[in-house]
KOLPA-515808 format. One record per residue (C-alpha): x, y, z. Coordinates in steps of 0.25 Angstrom, whole numbers, plus 5000, padded with zeros to 4 digits. Last residue first. Layout:
% KOLPA-515808
XYZ ...
% end
This chain:
% KOLPA-515808
500053655518 499753755529 501253805530 500953945527 499753995535 500354135536 501754085540 501754135555 500354095558 500653955551 501753925560 501053945574 499853875567 500653745565 501053745580 499653785584 499053665576 499853555584 499153425579 500553355577 500253345562 499853495562 501153535568 501953455558 501253515546 501353655551 502753645554 503153585541 502253685533 502853805541 504353775538 504453865526 503553975532 504453965544 505753975537 505254095528 504654165541 506054165548 506254055559 507154065571 507253945580 508153935592 508353805601 508753835615 509853755622 510253735637 511653725643 512153675656 512153525653 512753555639 513953605647 514353465650 513953345659 514353215652 513253155643 511953075643 511352975635 512052835637 512952915647 511752895656 512152755660 512152785675 513052905673 513153025664 514353115667 514853235676 516353215674 516453325664 517653325655 518853415659 519953305661 520053345676 519153285686 518253175683 518753155669 520153135674 519553035684 519052945674 520452905670 520952935656 522352865656 521952725652 521152765640 519852845637 518952905648 517452905642 516553005649 514952985650 514952855643 514052795632 514352785618 515652705618 516052645605 517052745600 517652755614 518352615612 519152675600 519552795610 519952685620 520852605611 521452495620 520352515630 520252595643 518952665641 518452735654 516952765654 516352865664 514852885666 514652745660 513652705649 513552565654 512852525640 513952595632 515052535641 514552395639 514552415624 515952465624 516352335631 515652245621 516452315610 517752295618 517452145618 516952035628 516552115640 516952105655 516052205662 516452245676 515452315684 515652395697 514552385708 515552335719 516452435714 515552545718 515452495732 516952455734 517352595729 516552665738 517052585750 518452605745 518552755744 519952765748 520752695736 521952605737 521152475740 520252505728 521452505719 521752365721 520352305720 520152385708 521452345702 521052195704 519752215697 520452295686 521352175684 520252075683 519452155673 520752185664 520952025663 519452015658 519752115647 518452155639 518152265649 517052345655 517352405669 516252465678 516052575688 514852635695 514852725706 513852705717 514752685729 515352825726 516452895717 517452785720 516952695708 517352805698 518852805702 518852655705 518452625690 519552715685 520652655694 520252515690 520352545676 521752605678 522252495686 521752395676 522452455664 521652445652 522252365639 521352245642 520052325638 519352435646 517952505647 517852565661 516552615666 516452725676 515252775684 515052885694 513652885701 512452955695 512353075686 510953115682 511253225672 511553375670 510253425676 509253525671 508253595681 506853575684 506853465674 507853385682 507553405696 507253255699 508453195691 509353295698 508853255711 509053105708 510553135705 510753215718 510053105726 510952995718 512253065721 512753185713 513153235700 513153375694 512353465686 511053545688 510453635677 509553755679 509853805692 509053855704 509753935714 510253885728 509953965740 508453995740 508253865733 508353825718 507553715711 508553635704 509853675711 509053655725 508553525720 509953475716 510553525729 509453445737 509753325730 511153325736 512053435739 512053585744 513253675747 512953775736 514053835726 513753955718 514154015704 515053895700 516353945694 516953805691 518253845698 517553895710 516653775711 517853685710 518453755722 517153735730 517153585726 518653585731 518253655744 517253545748 515753605750 515553605765 514153615770 514353485779 514153405766 514253495754 513653435741 513853555731 512853625723 513553705713 512853825706 513153865692 512654005687 513054065673 512953935665 513853955653 514053815648 515553825653 514953855667 514053735667 515153655662 516053705674 515053675684 514753525682 516253475681 516853575690 515853535702 516053385699 517553405700 517353475713 516853345719 517053325734 516853185739 515953085746 514953195750 514953285738 514153315725 514253435716 512953485710 513053585699 511953685697 511753765684 511153905680 510753985668 510853865659 511853885648 511353925634 511353855620 510553915609 510053825598 509753865583 508853875572 508753985562 507753995551 507454055537 508153945530 508853865541 509953915549 510653845561 511053895575 511853835585 512153825600 513453865607 513753725614 515053725622 515453585625 516953615623 516853715635 516653585643 518053535641 518653665644 517853695657 518153555662 519653575659 519653705667 518853655679 519753535680 521053615679 520453715690 520053595699 521553545698 522053675701 521153695713 521753555718 523153605716 522853735724 522253665736 520853695739 520753785751 520753915742 519553865734 518753835746 518953975751 518454035738 517253935738 516953975753 517054125749 516154105737 514954065747 514453915746 512953925745 512053835753 512253925766 513253905777 512353915789 510953885784 511553775775 511653685787 512553565785 512453415785 512453395770 511253295770 510353345781 510753495782 510853505767 509453435766 508853535776 509553655769 509053625755 507653605761 507653745767 508453805755 507253775745 505953715752 505153675740 506253635730 507153585740 506053495746 505553445733 507053415729 507353335742 506053255741 506253215727 507653175731 507153075741 506153025732 507152995721 508252935729 507852785727 507352805713 508652855708 509452725710 509452655697 509452695682 510952735681 511452595682 510752535670 511952515662 512752445673 511552355676 511352325661 512852285660 512752195672 511552125667 512152105653 513452045659 512751955669 512451835659 513751835653 514151885639 515052005644 515651975658 515252035671 516052085682 515552155695 516652235700 
% end
């Protein structure tokens, strides 16, 4: 880890670099992604098939893009019963957690008028499930189940499928989540297909789910033609710890997120110099026991350590970093949390590893990254809902409000706005 001490010349620069981590990288893939989107939008399945042959190394002309139900059923049977049970438990908890986010709209009454808001699900959603380095059934559950809870009738999953094979465990998750269709297509081309539709893949209204830099850039470029959940980047974890923290636990959490990929970002913020030294030793020890040594070495080479002078300064550093995951291991983590404004999910205490949130606790693990926790929130059913404001005036209410509408409209130079009220009130409101 790259350690800097508060009050030294390098501290502010290191903190600035950490807080600005989400602003770099998009430009280098933008042109490539724009070309992919344009081809898929213009050529449909033909372009999709070409990219699939090139990048996923299989011919969709033989197997088709859609995974038939019989393949999903066969995959379900092949998954060990204990693993199916774990998936089902995760699915149940995700559903239970997200049902608490239900928004039924509202109505308020004024003299002679009713104002309100209708809340409806979008008609369709697309969920992107990455692959390549690992299978991610948890991602399918986390993104599909909130859409189902929101009431979205059609949920399609686009799954990265090298060689044309969607992993059995991902297909099992699709069955649990109740997705409408599973397509074996990945990359920026999958995002383009979901956004604009092709002969085989229907157009959707919202796209959710994380991916690599090309997938994220594709979501950025199609936004406006379709809704998106967020621009999720590499996995992140910040640990805020004091001298009561157990070094082995801290190191294990840092490694759990560092192993995602080479671009993962982890950091430790602490006011205890002795803890920093012990965590470094634990990192070295535990890395030797783990299989993804090259990935861990790459991500840890970019990891930051911030040695602060007080708990308050540590909280300030966390709020600037605004991490995707935050582990709070202090003497009183709930008290510490009171000062935290910016984090995707906070894990409190020594027995709340990030992994429980990734899989089984029920919270959503699709979270804002790159500092976006300053203004963004975890994925939830709100990402699959749209709202319509409702206004119903009686004549008495319109006559009462007419002078104000006319006065403001004329001040803005919008005579027709004023006239639309005056024609209904017989000229009332001219004063």
